[in-house]
C-alpha positions in Angstrom: 108.6 147.5 46.5 110.7 145.7 44.0 110.5 141.9 43.7 113.5 140.2 45.4 114.1 138.5 42.0 114.9 141.9 40.5 118.5 143.0 40.4 117.4 146.4 41.6 116.0 144.9 44.9 118.4 145.4 47.9 118.2 141.7 48.8 119.3 140.7 45.3 122.2 143.2 45.5 123.3 141.7 48.8 123.2 138.2 47.4 124.9 139.0 44.1 127.5 141.7 45.0 127.8 141.7 48.8 127.5 144.3 51.6 129.4 147.1 49.7 126.8 147.2 47.0 124.0 147.3 49.6 125.7 150.3 51.3 126.0 152.1 48.0 122.3 151.4 47.2 121.1 152.8 50.6 123.4 155.8 50.3 122.1 156.8 46.9 118.6 156.2 48.0 119.1 158.5 51.0 119.8 161.3 48.6 116.6 160.5 46.8 114.7 160.7 50.1 115.6 164.3 50.4 113.1 165.1 47.7 110.2 163.4 49.5 107.7 164.9 51.9 106.0 162.7 54.4 102.6 163.3 56.1 100.9 161.1 58.6 97.1 161.3 58.8 94.2 159.4 60.4 91.8 158.9 57.5 88.1 158.4 58.3 86.2 155.4 56.9 82.5 155.5 56.1 81.6 154.3 59.6 83.8 156.9 61.3 86.7 154.6 62.2 90.1 156.2 61.4 93.0 154.4 59.7 96.6 155.5 60.2 97.9 156.5 56.8 101.3 157.8 55.6 101.6 159.8 52.4 104.9 160.3 50.6 104.9 163.0 47.9 107.5 164.3 45.5 108.7 167.8 46.5 107.4 169.6 43.4 103.9 171.1 43.6 101.6 169.3 41.3 98.9 166.5 41.2 100.2 162.9 41.2 98.8 159.5 40.5 99.0 157.4 43.7 100.2 153.9 44.6 98.4 152.5 47.6 99.6 149.7 49.9 97.3 148.5 52.7 99.0 146.3 55.2 98.4 144.6 58.6 102.2 144.5 59.1 102.8 148.1 60.1 103.0 150.9 57.5 105.8 152.5 59.6 108.5 149.9 58.7 112.0 151.5 58.6 112.1 150.9 54.9 108.9 152.8 54.3 110.5 156.2 53.5 112.8 154.5 51.0 109.9 152.7 49.3 108.1 156.1 49.2 111.1 157.7 47.5 111.3 155.0 44.9 107.7 155.6 44.0 108.2 159.4 44.0 111.2 159.0 41.7 108.9 157.2 39.2 106.3 160.0 39.4 103.9 158.6 42.0 102.6 159.5 45.4 102.8 156.6 47.7 100.1 156.0 50.3 100.7 153.3 53.0 98.0 152.4 55.4 97.6 150.2 58.5 94.5 148.1 58.1 91.7 148.3 60.6 92.7 147.5 64.2 96.4 147.2 63.3 99.2 149.2 64.8 98.2 152.9 64.7 94.7 152.4 63.1 91.5 152.5 65.1 88.9 149.8 65.2 89.1 146.0 65.5 91.0 143.6 63.3 88.5 140.8 63.9 87.8 139.0 61.8 91.1 139.7 59.9 90.5 140.9 56.3 86.8 141.3 56.6 86.8 145.1 56.7 89.0 145.1 53.6 86.2 143.6 51.5 82.6 144.1 50.7 80.5 142.4 53.4 80.4 145.0 56.2 83.0 147.8 56.0 84.7 148.7 52.7 88.0 150.2 53.9 89.8 149.6 50.7 87.1 151.3 48.7 86.9 154.2 51.1 90.6 154.7 51.0 90.9 154.7 47.2 88.1 157.2 46.9 89.6 159.4 49.7 92.9 159.5 47.8 91.1 160.6 44.6 89.6 163.6 46.5 92.9 165.0 47.8 94.4 168.2 46.4 97.7 166.4 45.6 96.0 163.6 43.7 95.2 163.5 40.0 92.4 161.1 40.7 94.1 157.8 39.7 95.0 155.1 42.1 97.0 151.8 41.7 97.4 149.2 44.4 100.4 146.8 45.0 101.5 144.3 47.5 102.3 140.7 48.3 100.8 138.0 50.6 98.5 139.8 53.1 98.9 143.0 51.0 97.8 141.0 48.0 94.8 139.7 50.0 93.7 143.2 50.9 93.8 144.0 47.2 91.7 140.9 46.1 89.2 141.7 48.8 88.9 145.3 47.8 88.8 144.6 44.0 85.2 143.3 44.4 84.0 146.7 45.5 85.3 148.2 42.2 86.3 151.7 43.4 85.7 154.1 40.5 89.2 155.6 40.7 91.1 152.4 40.9 93.1 152.1 37.7 95.1 148.8 38.2 96.4 146.3 40.7 99.5 144.2 41.2 98.6 141.3 43.5 101.3 138.8 44.5 100.8 135.4 46.3 97.3 135.9 47.6 94.3 133.6 48.1 91.0 133.8 46.1 89.2 131.9 48.8 90.3 131.9 52.4 88.4 128.6 53.2 89.7 126.6 50.3 93.3 127.8 50.2 94.2 129.2 53.6 92.1 127.7 56.4 90.6 124.4 55.4 92.4 123.1 52.3 90.8 119.8 51.2 88.5 120.2 54.3 91.5 119.8 56.6 92.7 122.5 59.0 95.9 124.2 57.8 97.4 124.2 61.3 100.9 125.5 60.5 99.7 128.3 58.3 96.8 129.7 60.3 97.9 129.2 63.8 101.5 130.4 63.3 100.4 133.4 61.3 97.8 134.6 63.8 100.1 134.0 66.8 103.3 135.6 65.3 101.4 138.7 64.2 99.3 139.0 67.4 96.0 139.2 65.7 92.8 139.2 67.8 92.7 136.2 70.1 89.3 135.2 68.7 90.6 134.7 65.2 91.8 131.1 65.3 88.9 129.8 67.4 86.4 131.5 65.1 88.0 130.1 61.9 88.2 126.7 63.6 84.5 126.8 64.5 83.5 126.8 60.8 84.8 123.5 59.3 82.3 123.6 56.5 82.2 126.2 53.7 79.3 128.3 54.9 78.1 132.0 54.8 80.9 133.0 57.2 83.5 131.9 54.6 81.7 133.4 51.6 82.6 136.8 53.0 86.2 135.9 52.3 85.8 134.6 48.8 86.5 137.3 46.3 86.7 134.7 43.5 83.0 134.1 43.9 82.3 137.8 43.0 84.9 138.2 40.3 82.3 139.7 37.9 82.3 142.8 40.0 86.1 143.5 39.6 86.6 146.3 37.1 90.4 147.0 37.0 93.2 145.1 35.3 95.3 143.0 37.6 98.8 141.4 37.3 98.7 138.3 39.4 102.0 136.8 40.5 102.3 133.4 42.2 104.7 130.5 42.8 104.5 126.8 42.3 105.6 126.2 46.0 103.6 129.1 47.4 101.0 128.7 50.1 98.4 130.2 47.7 99.6 128.5 44.5 96.1 127.6 43.3 94.5 130.8 44.7 96.6 133.0 42.5 95.7 131.0 39.4 92.0 130.8 40.2 91.7 134.5 40.9 93.4 135.4 37.6 91.1 133.1 35.7 87.9 134.4 37.4 88.7 138.0 36.8 90.2 137.5 33.3 87.1 135.5 32.2 84.3 137.1 34.2 85.4 140.5 35.3 83.9 143.9 34.4 84.8 145.6 31.0 88.0 147.2 32.3 89.2 143.9 33.8 88.0 141.1 31.6 90.8 140.0 29.1 93.2 142.6 30.5 94.7 140.7 33.4 98.0 138.8 33.4 99.4 135.8 35.3 103.0 135.1 36.2 103.9 131.8 38.0 107.4 131.6 39.4 109.5 128.7 40.9 109.2 130.0 44.4 106.9 130.0 47.4 106.5 132.1 50.5 110.3 132.3 50.8 112.9 130.5 48.8 114.4 127.0 49.3 118.0 126.2 48.3 117.4 122.5 48.1 117.1 122.7 44.3 118.9 125.6 42.5 116.8 126.2 39.5 118.3 128.3 36.7 117.1 131.4 34.8 114.9 132.5 37.6 114.7 136.2 37.1 111.1 137.4 36.8 110.0 138.7 33.4 110.5 142.5 33.4 107.0 143.2 32.4 105.8 141.5 35.6 107.4 144.1 37.9 104.9 146.1 39.9 106.2 149.5 38.8 106.3 148.4 35.1 102.7 147.2 35.4 101.6 150.4 37.1 103.4 152.5 34.5 101.6 150.6 31.7 98.2 151.7 33.0 99.0 155.1 34.6 101.5 156.5 32.0 100.5 154.6 28.9 96.8 154.0 29.3 97.3 150.2 28.8 99.1 150.7 25.5 101.5 147.8 25.1 99.3 145.3 27.0 99.1 143.2 23.8 102.9 142.7 24.0 102.6 141.0 27.4 101.5 137.3 27.1 98.4 136.6 29.2 100.3 133.8 31.0 104.0 133.6 31.8 105.2 130.6 33.8 108.4 129.0 34.9 109.0 125.4 34.0 110.7 123.5 36.7 113.4 121.0 35.7 116.5 119.1 36.8 118.9 121.8 37.9 121.8 119.3 38.2 121.8 118.5 34.5 122.8 121.4 32.3 121.2 119.6 29.3 117.9 118.9 31.1 114.8 120.5 29.6 112.8 122.9 31.8 114.5 125.5 34.0 113.1 128.2 31.7 110.2 130.7 31.2 107.4 130.0 28.8 104.3 131.9 27.8 100.7 131.0 26.9 97.5 132.6 25.7 95.4 131.0 28.4 95.6 128.6 31.4 95.7 125.8 31.6 97.6 125.1 28.4 96.2 122.4 26.1 96.9 119.1 27.7 95.8 115.5 27.7 94.6 114.6 31.2 96.2 111.2 31.6 95.7 108.6 34.3 98.6 106.7 35.8 97.4 103.8 37.8 98.5 102.6 41.3 99.2 98.9 41.6 99.3 96.9 44.8 102.9 95.9 44.2 104.0 99.6 44.3 104.0 100.3 40.6 102.8 103.4 38.8 101.7 102.2 35.4 99.9 103.7 32.4 97.8 100.6 31.9 94.4 100.1 33.5 94.2 97.4 36.2 92.3 94.3 35.2 92.6 92.3 38.4 89.3 91.6 40.3 90.7 92.3 43.8 93.7 94.3 45.0 94.1 96.5 48.0 96.6 97.7 50.7 95.9 98.8 54.2 97.8 100.8 56.8 97.2 101.9 60.4 97.0 105.7 60.9 97.6 106.9 64.4 96.8 110.7 65.0 99.3 110.7 67.8 102.1 109.6 65.5 101.4 111.5 62.2 103.7 111.6 59.2 105.9 114.7 59.7 105.8 117.6 57.3 108.9 117.9 55.2 108.8 120.8 52.8 105.9 121.9 50.7 103.7 125.0 50.3 104.2 126.3 53.9 104.4 129.7 55.4 107.1 129.0 58.0 109.4 126.2 59.0 110.2 123.5 56.4 109.2 124.5 52.9 109.8 124.0 49.2 111.1 121.0 47.3 112.5 118.9 50.2 113.8 115.3 50.0 111.1 113.0 51.4 113.2 109.8 51.9 113.4 110.0 55.6 109.6 109.8 56.0 108.8 107.4 53.1 109.8 104.2 54.9 107.1 104.5 57.5 104.5 101.7 57.7 101.7 104.3 57.3 103.0 105.5 53.9 102.2 103.6 50.7 104.7 104.3 47.9 104.1 103.9 44.2 106.8 104.5 41.6 107.1 104.6 37.8 109.8 102.9 35.8 112.9 105.0 35.1 112.0 107.5 32.4 113.7 106.9 29.1 112.8 110.4 27.9 111.7 113.6 29.7 108.1 113.9 30.8 106.5 117.3 31.1 103.5 117.8 33.5 101.9 121.3 33.2 98.6 122.1 34.8 96.5 120.9 37.7 97.3 117.5 39.2 94.7 115.4 41.0 94.7 112.0 42.6 91.6 109.8 42.5 91.4 107.0 45.1 89.0 104.3 46.1 89.3 103.9 49.9 87.7 102.6 53.0 88.2 102.9 56.7 87.0 101.5 60.0 86.7 105.1 61.3 83.7 107.4 60.8 86.1 110.1 59.5 89.7 110.2 58.4 92.0 111.9 55.9 93.9 110.8 52.9 97.0 112.6 51.7 99.0 112.4 48.5 102.5 113.6 47.6 104.0 113.7 44.1 107.8 113.6 44.1 110.6 113.7 41.5 113.0 110.8 42.2 116.6 111.7 41.0 119.1 109.1 39.9 120.9 109.5 43.2 117.8 108.5 45.1 116.6 111.9 46.3 112.8 112.1 46.4 112.1 115.8 45.9 108.6 117.0 46.7 106.7 118.6 43.8 103.1 118.8 45.0 101.1 117.6 47.9 97.4 117.6 49.0 94.8 116.2 51.4 91.1 115.4 51.5 89.1 115.0 54.6 86.6 112.2 54.1 83.7 113.9 55.8 84.0 116.4 52.9 84.5 113.9 50.1 81.2 115.0 48.4 80.9 118.6 49.5 82.7 121.2 51.5 79.4 122.6 52.5 78.3 119.7 54.6 79.9 116.8 56.5 79.0 113.1 55.8 80.3 110.3 57.9 81.8 107.1 56.6 80.4 103.6 57.1 83.0 101.1 58.3 84.3 99.0 55.5 82.3 100.8 52.8 84.4 101.8 49.7 84.3 105.4 48.7 85.7 107.3 45.7 87.6 110.5 46.7 89.6 113.1 44.9 92.7 114.8 46.3 93.6 118.1 44.6 97.4 118.6 44.5 97.0 122.1 42.9 99.1 123.1 39.9 102.6 122.9 38.6 104.8 123.0 35.4 107.7 120.6 35.6 109.8 118.4 33.3 110.8 115.1 34.9 114.2 114.4 33.3 115.1 111.2 31.7 116.7 108.9 34.2 114.3 110.1 36.9 111.2 108.4 38.2 107.8 109.6 39.4 106.8 108.6 42.9 103.4 109.0 44.6 103.1 108.6 48.4 99.7 107.9 49.9 99.0 108.3 53.6 96.6 109.9 56.1 98.6 112.7 57.7 101.1 115.5 57.0 101.6 117.4 60.3 101.8 120.2 61.3 101.0 121.3 57.7 97.6 119.9 58.4 96.1 119.1 61.8 95.9 115.3 62.2 92.4 113.9 61.9 91.5 112.3 65.3 89.5 109.6 63.4 86.5 110.0 65.8 84.3 112.3 63.8 85.2 115.3 65.9 87.2 118.1 64.4 89.4 118.6 67.4 89.4 116.6 70.7 92.7 116.7 72.5 93.4 113.3 74.1 90.5 111.7 72.3 91.8 110.0 69.2 91.6 106.5 67.8 93.8 104.5 65.4 92.2 104.0 62.0 92.8 101.1 59.6 92.6 102.8 56.2 92.6 100.9 52.9 93.3 101.9 49.3 92.0 99.7 46.4 93.7 99.1 43.0 91.4 96.7 41.0 89.4 97.0 37.8 86.4 98.3 39.6 88.4 100.6 41.8 91.3 101.8 39.7 93.0 104.4 41.9 95.2 106.7 39.9 96.9 110.1 39.6 95.8 112.4 36.8 98.6 114.1 35.0 98.1 117.0 32.5 100.5 116.1 29.7 100.9 119.1 27.3 99.6 118.7 23.7 101.7 120.7 21.2 
């Protein structure tokens, strides 16, 4: 249950002290397990479907507050008894449950996560209220979990179970469409298809998600952010700058913090770390240990044992500032706090020039453009980024930056550090000879030795340039304005570094290549598109950087 960044987590012990420390940790914990009782039950939901549920109770006979974990990844993991013992030692019952249709639970897991929410079944709600009725329960329930276990929490939060006291939600989306399935209107191939296949979800899942390329009523069922005013329990949201749900974590925090019910509004907290869904060793940032008050048991204790007293001592937002880890004098590589998010910043345009410059001055030329040919059968390969599997994190982009279908724009060498904290967007004026195509953008930190380390990337499908709710085709040669959302970050570009922006039309398999035909997916039926970006006074393509104001 501990975060891997915590020194009490077994993985952290292994990394820091070696196998001996890990053996000692498990040995001590085995003694703790002797004081735990385990019961396995099939708990009925409101529609009669029964969900496999494990209960770990301290040996003494009394009523306990409970911590609930709802997972599609098997509640009977070998570490489950030890996790239960850790909760028991802190004075909690632990309840672990297989979500609907998964492992020992009855029912169907199709569509995944739907039964965890509010639209049809309300399995999270039913489980919380079932726990509150048990003779060993004191009526108070907290929920914890990361990734899919964070998603089940966000989905359930909208139902506002009366006995839910608090939540600790880590790296989870606030909208499945916008952050998981169709980011920027483009299919997140690597994330969705690999996740569904590796976890053996219902075979209908991927085709069904794929058959809804527009944001419609189907996707609104998976959008807890939309109904954040119904959430009525305080939540600690934890995310990462390189995480697959970077923006989802921030957006859900803001929605509940600002619009939630009386027990949630103003009582939530946000922590943004340097990591993603798994760590990358390409950049060894310093001072990474998560703030102690962000730990899931510390947050649960705050509400279960202290009634929220001490909340005022936890900053509403705590965020890690990325920096140059190679320079011990470089700014960044530290934790900061803020009263709100985003922090005050001047949203500053930096303009793209046809000669490859990034410049702070607005273009005055009457005509400037650059074109490239994008072939869906030869897409720009994914190298790093906010991915679930495979290549991820801040990877060096040089090996893919010299392609003819990648346009590079670079700032002069920085004479002083430049901090960028907040949401980064790219605004382009573009045209194509295809009825539909994509435009991608990557922001990188160019080190003095030439490394071009990925900071953020994004994509926008042109059919969704005006709205995600409907598709609109392009007219050949017509110039369109389009915005690419790169999501959020906090980073200090060190002096001696440069900013680089790469513009292209593909990033595969992170995103499925657009066939340029107007069809979403037509194997063997693609066309090469000639895509053009404009840089003149009337079409001043630029990147928008949030520069903090202090």
